[in-house]
N, C-alpha and C positions, 0 to 999 in steps of 0.2 A: 361313415366308414367304418363297412366292417374289419374286424381284428380276424384274423385267418391263424389257424393253429400250427404255424413254419412246424414248429419244435413234436408235432406228432407225426410220427415215419410209419406207420399202421400200413401204409398206404405200399410203401417203398419195400415192405417186409412181406409180403402177400405178391407185389407185382413178382419177387428174387425167389419166390417159394418153392420146390419143386425142380428146380432150373437143370435140365440131363445135357444139355450142349446146343451150341451152336449154328451157326450155318459161315464158315470161313475163307474170304471175305466176307463178307453182309451183301454180297449183287450178284443181281442173276437177270443173263442176257437172253435175250431170243434169239431165235433162229440167223435171225439176218447179223449180231453183232451190238444190236438197238441194247444198250442199258435200260429193262423197263422197273427196275427192281436195284436202290442204294439205301440200303437204312445205313452204311457207314458215312454218308454224306452227312447224317443227324451225330458225328463226332463231339460236334461241338457244344452242346448242350449239357455235357461234362462240367463243363464251366460257369463260376456261378451268374447269378441273374444279372445283364449287361443294362443300362437307360434307353435299348430297343426295344424290350419286351416288357410287357406286365409280367412283376413273379411272380404269380397265382398262375399262371398261364404256360409262365416256365418249365414248372413245377411240376405242371401235367404231361408238358412234352417231354419233360427227361422222363416220365413213371411208362409212358408209351412208346417214348423208344428201345425200350429193351427187348431184344428182341433176343429168339430162339425153341428148344422143344423144355417145354414143363411137363411135368407129372399135376394134373391135377385131383388125382383116387386113385386107385385102383382099378388099369384098368382104361382111367381117361388121359387123354396128351392134352396138351390145345401147340399150336404153332404159334409164335408169338412176337411179331415187327416186323414179320413179312406181305406186307400188305397193309390196307387202310386193316383189316378184320383182320380175326384169329380162324384158324381154322381144327378145327377138333375128332382128338379121333379115338374114337373107342372100342379095345378090341373086342371082337366075337371070337366064336370057338374056332373057328375057322379063319377068317380076315380082319378086317378092322372097316370100319363102319368109316365112312366123313363126314363131319356136318358143314357145311357152310363152305364149300370150294377157292374163297381169296376173289379179286378180281377177273385176274386174266390167267392163261395157262400154264405159261414161264413157271409162274409164284410156287402156283399151286403145286404144281410138277417140284419145283424144290423142297418144299413141304414137306411134301412125302416121302422124298429121297430124306430130307434130312431126320424123317421118324425112324424111317426104314433103315439105317446107318446105327442106332441107338439098339430100337427094336427086334429088324430083323424083318426078312422083305413077307411079309407080312399081303396078299392080295388083296384090294378096294371089292369088298363086299355088301356095302352099298353107303346110299348117299344121302343126308339128310338137308336140303333145303329152311332154313327155318322162316324165311319170308323172300318178296318180291323185291327187294334190290337188289341191285348185276354187283354187288362184291360178298356176296356170298350164293351165288350161283356161275359167273362170269368163269371161275378158272376149272369148273366140273372137265375137260377138255384134258387138263393133266391128271388126273386121278381114272378115271374111269379109259377105258381101254378095248372092255367086251357088255354085254350085258348084264346086269346088275337092278333091281330092287332102286328104287331112286325118290322118296316120298319128302309129299309136303305139302301144305294148305290150303286147306280148297279154295280155288280161282289163282292160287299162282301164278296159272302161265298166261290169261288173259289182262294180269296185273302187270306182268313182267312186261309184255311186250307194250303195253298201256304206254309204262314210265319209260323205258326204253328206248323204241322201233317209233312211237308213234310221234312221239314229244323230244325223241333222243337228241336229234342236234341241237334243238337251244338247251337242252336240261345240258349235254355236255361242255358248251357252250359258256352260260356260266357255270361249271360244273370246276370248268378253269380256275374264274374266280374263286368260287368253295373249298376246292384243295388247293388252291395257291400253286398249283404246277405250272405257270412260264418265273417263279419269281426263285435265284441265286439263298442256296441251302446256305442259311447265314444269318448269323442275330440279328441283322436291317432283313431276313428274308425272312424264310418259311422257317416256322419253326415245329408246326404243327394245322392238325383241327380240331383239335381240342380230342377227339375222336379214337384219333391214329394218328401219323403223322402224314400219311395225303396215298393217294393209287396209285395204283401200279401201273403201268401204260402199253400191257403185253398181249395180245389176241384174245380176248370175251368169244365166250361161246356157252351154249345151252342145249343141255336135255332135257327133254317132256318128262316130265313125273310120270309113274310108273302108280305110283298108290297116292292117289287122295286125303289128305287127313281132314274129315268133316265135323268130326262132334270132339270138344270135352269128354273124356272120359275112356277114347277111342285105344285103345293096347294092340301093340302090334310084335311082330317077335320078329328081327332083324339079324341075321349071325347068332340065335344061341342068346339073343340082348332082349330083354322084354323092355319098351318103353311106350309107359303112359303117355298122350296126349291132355297138351287145354288148348284149344284155337279160340283166339288172342286177334278178330278182324279189324281195322279200325282204326288198329291201336298206332304202332311204330311206321306200321307198313299197313294199305291195304289189306292183304294177305300174310298173317304174320300167325306165329304157334311157337309155344314154351313145351317143355317137354321134361318129363321124369325119370329116372335109370331110381326101378323103387333095388333091384340088387345092390349098385352100390351108394347109395344113398346119394345119389347126383339130381341139380334142379339146375336144368337149363335156359335159361329167360333170353334166347335170342337177344333179341338188342332192346325189349322194352324196361330193359333194366339195365343202367349201366353207368360208369361213373361221371354222369356226368349229368346235367339238366339237358335232356336228348328235343330234338324238333319236334312245336307241331307241324309249325312250318316251315322246311326246309328249305334256304336262300339260294339252291339250284333252281327252288323249284319243282313242286307237285302239287296232288291232290291233299290240301287238308284235312289232320288226322284229329283225333273227333278225345281232348285232352279228360273228356269224363268216363268213355268207355275204356280210355287207357288206366285212370287209375283205377277199377271198376276187375278188370281181368288182373293189375294187381294182386288189388284183395281178393281175389276169388285165387288165385295163384299160392301167396300162402294160407289160406283157408285147407286147399288138397291138399301142400304137398307140406308147407313151414314145418311141421310137429316131426317131417321123416326127415328133412334134408340135411347135410352134414358138410356141405357143401357146394355156391350157385356160381357159375360161368354163365358166360353170352359171348355174343359174335363181339365185341370189342372189350378190349380191358384187361384186369385182374379177376380172377374167381376169388370168394369171402370163406371163411369154413367156418365152423360154429354155431349154432341151431339157435344164439341169441345173435349174436352178428347181423346173420340171416335175415330174424325175422326184423331187426334192428331200420338194414340197408332195405328193401322193397316196403318198408311202411314208411319210412322218409320217403320215397319215390312214389309211392301212392297218394301221401298229401302230399307231394311236388305238385303232384297235376291237376290235384282236384285243388288244395288252394288255387292254382294261375285260373283255370277256369269257371270256376263257383263265385271266386273274386270279380274277375272280370263280367261274368252276368248281371253281376250283383252293381255293378261302375257303370255298366253299359244301361240298365234301363231307371238309374239314375243317369241318362243322357248322355255320358261319355261319351266319347270317337274313343277310339282304340289308341289314339297316341297321347288320346291324353291320361285316358288308364296305362298306361308303360313308363306315363310321369309320374305317377300318382301312387303304386302298388310298391307297398314295400312286404319282404319277403316273411314269416316267422326264426325270433331269431336262430329255432333251433338246425330249423333249411336252411338260412342266412349261412350259418359256420359250417357247416355240412361237406365234407370238401366233394362228397360221390352228388352233392345238389349241385355246384357251380356251373354257372354257363358258358361252359370251354367252347360248347357245342351247337348247343342253340341257347336262346339266354331268357331272360325273364320280358324283356322289350319284345320283339320279335315274335314268341309265343303269348304274347297278350292281345296284339294285333294279329295273329292267325286265329286266335280263340273265337274274334272281336265279327274274325271274315267268316267265320262258318258260321255264325249265326245270322249275322245281316251284309252281308257282298264286300264288294269293293266302295260302296255311296255311303257315304256318313248320316245322309238325311237335307246338306244344307245345301240350296237351290244353286247357289255359287258356284257344289265342287259338282254337279248334275250335266252340264256343256265347254268342259273347260276343252282352250287352244293345247293341241299335243305339246312334246317339250318344247323343240325348239322354238315353236311360233309362239309359245308364250313365253320363252328369253328373250325372241329380240324385241316382243312391248316392257318387256318388265323393266331390259337395257339401257330404253329409249326415255322408258320414265325418266331412269336413274342418270341422267347424262350421258348416256356410253359402255362400252367396256372401260375404257380408263378410268372412269370414273368406279366403277363397280370393282372392276380391282384395287382403286386406292383405299374404300370404304374396306373391301375384306382381310385387305390389309392392320388396318383400326384394330381387328373384330382380332384375325387372328395370334395376333400380339398383343389386346387383353386376354387372349384363352378361349373365348367365342369359337369352337374351330368346328362348330354343327353350323352358328350362321353363318360363317365365310364361309366353310363348303358350296353350302345353298349358290349364297350368291356370287363364287365365282364358277357353280355349274351354270346357271344361266348365262356368265357372257360367254361362257365357253360353248351353248348353246346358239348361244347369238350368234359367235364370231370364232367359231372353231382354228380361226389360220391364227387369233392372238398368244402368242406365242405369252408373254407375261400372265393372261389367264393359264394359259394351263402350264406353266410352271409351277404359278406360287398353288394351284388346284394340288397338283402331284406331294406340293411341298408339306399345306394341308392330312388329305390324304393319309402321305404317314407318317405323318404324329397322331393323327387319332388312328393308326394301322399302331403304331407301336407302344399305346395306354391300352391295347383292348384286352380286356379279357377273356375275352372269347377270340377263337382260333379262327372261325368261320369269319368275324367282323375282320380281326384282325389278315388275312387273305384278301378281301372283297377291295381293303382300302390300298393295301401293299401292289395290290394287280392291279388296280385300279390308279394309281402313281405310277407305275413302268408303265402302260402303253397309255399312258396321254405324255414320259415322257421318248418311250421308246415304241410307241407301234402295236399293232396285235401282231405276234408271231403265238404259230401251232407247234412251234418246236418242243418234243417234250411233253407235250398234249393232249393225246389225240392214243384214244385207243381202234380196237380195228375192230366192227360188233360183225363182218360176215359168216361167224362162224354161231350166231343166234338162229341166222334164215332159215335154214333145215327145221329147229324145232320147229316154228311157225303152221297156223294152222291153215289152210288156202281161205277161208273170211278174213285173215290174223293178215296176208299178203294184201289181197286185191283190199283190206283197208292202207295198207299202208300207201297201196297205189295213190285208190283215191286224195287220202289226205298231199298229194302231191299235183294235183289237177292244179291247175292255174285258170280262175274262176274267171276269168276278164275274159280271157283267149279263148274260153271253153263257153261263152255264153250261145252260139246260133250251130256250135256244133250237136249231131245227134247220129247213136252207131247200136247198136245191139248187139252181144258175142256170147254164146253158148259153148263152157267150159265143161268137158266130158273129161273123171282124172283116172283115167282106168286103173290106176295102181290103187286107189281110195273110192270105186264103184259109188261118186260121187256124180253130179252135175251142177251146172248154175249158171247163172242167168244174170250180168252185166248190160246195161244201160249208163250211155250221157245223155244228158238231157240237159238245161238251165244251168253249165255249167257244173253240172252233180252227179256222182259215179255213184251209181249205186248196186246192187247186187242181191244177189237172195241163192236158197237155195228148187232148183229148178230144174227140170229134163229140156232135152229141145224142144224147140216149138216153132209153130210159123214166123217167119218177122225179122230172124236173123238175120243180118249183113254177113256172119262170118261163122262159125263154126269147126269151133278145135278136140281133135279127142289128143291126150295127153297125158303125162305123168304130172307127179309135182316137181317133181325133178328138173322135167322140160321148162315148167316156169318157174323156175332159180335161175334157170338158161337162161329166157326171155328178161326177166329182171338186173340182168345180168350184162345184161346186149347182144346175144349172142341168138335172138333170131326165132325162126319157127324151123332148125333144123332137128329134123325125127317129129316132127307133130304133123298128125294130118288137119287138113283145114277142106271145109264146101265151102266157099264162098268168095268172098274177097278177102284178102292176105291187107290188101293196102287198110282196108280198117284197122286193122291193129299200130301200123306207124302211125295211123293219125291222133289216136290216144297217145302212143310214146310221145310225140310230140309235142302233147300238149301239156306234159308231166312237166314242171319246174326240178331243176333241183336246190335242195337247200343249203345255205347257207353256212360253215362249221366256224366260217370271222367274222358274224356281225358282230359290231360298234356296239356297243354301252356305253364307255364314257365320254363319248363323240356323236354325236348328231353320225 
């Protein structure tokens, strides 16, 4: 068991440094009066760690729950503890540049107002998105009212859409488990995610970037502030960047170096990240900026000051991802599977005892499996795993072989009482999937999940276990767990909007349907042809041509209206307008409340 240095209070000193003021009470509501953020609900963390939480995670949550406006260095400020992420404000010649405007516009507006209370009514003169995750752009509508430069890494919009629109429903559902949003905020429930406390639940917005950062060394001046950029694609996000303020000796590491081991593959679901390149970009950041940086800050957690500390922090973060990558490859080339590597690998003592390298958000276990997945995929090479039955079908067979659900529950209780909670969970999961109405199986599985959650050092592991336990006991509830992404739609390209339609086509119902629609967008000067055949909706740029069942002349706003169910009002049509209705009737609605811990 690793001996952690709880007497080391440096993180607490850093997290408190530069505090100017706070939002009192730290509660934000939406226009409808609904609470979208309540940091005061985490006040219980001020007490000693109870036996329902891992002491290491409790410590991390105490740090993450600190909130207010903080001075990072001269002219750079952060609002922390007002969402899962930080909002950084950089003062320029005439106003203030906002870096990463949080998840939703209500909390971003509150963060900006908190800054203005203490620093004056400076207008927002620029926005920087460090990367393509929703907690770094979703609140932009709360800080920007006019036209200002919006800087983002190349590929930002495509990846923001792919993650938050294409697979958005599934990610939001799994994200409930990830952030623990359905859990009560107390010592038996949500204490944080390790990266922050949880995500706000207000209105998500998106404004498209106006300036793309395409290469390392690119320098931009925003409101008189010089910024030197380092592009870091396929690190913590597919589109991400670090940047340096040379006149203030301040280095922003986006989400590439935070005070925890991050995810190579997030449990809510995403594209697997490249731990090898992540490590190399961290090394490049040290080379480019290490000698000049007096402070390093990020989109989560608290800064670190002083050249030696900065170099040590970034070097250990670099070594952490390199070690996980290289050792996974070493062992997979010896024939070990991802699960076997996860049970075998050990971190070097220096990394294992570094607070900022602990697995509060990511974990060594699931990161190793992610590296394996990146190189070898889901299949471990064993033909027994090539064509397995789906979970419910396998579960029924296993339970039958073991003598029925009652017998499985009895066996599982024995394993749980002996401390083997992992195998007890496997057995009980089979029992529940074989017989979802078996009250004893569900009750005991919830108990086992709860015990696993209480012991977890990873905030996301804890949240998954405890949310699973809650849903087994109480069923699925979306209360206080949803965000509105309607504000993102206007920032999407026509191709992205068409893609969002294509992924909703119910393939089997559309097998025999056939249609062709020509779209002409008068405001954009662009035209597209769309066809449906074999259940696949295909679209491409093309001028109107013979063979169309329907031709539409419209604006992008009209298309958004059609997608919102407002029909063809104001749209010029030629051909059979019923063709569009045929397409609409073939579209599926995503299910935001699909089952996870039951079949």
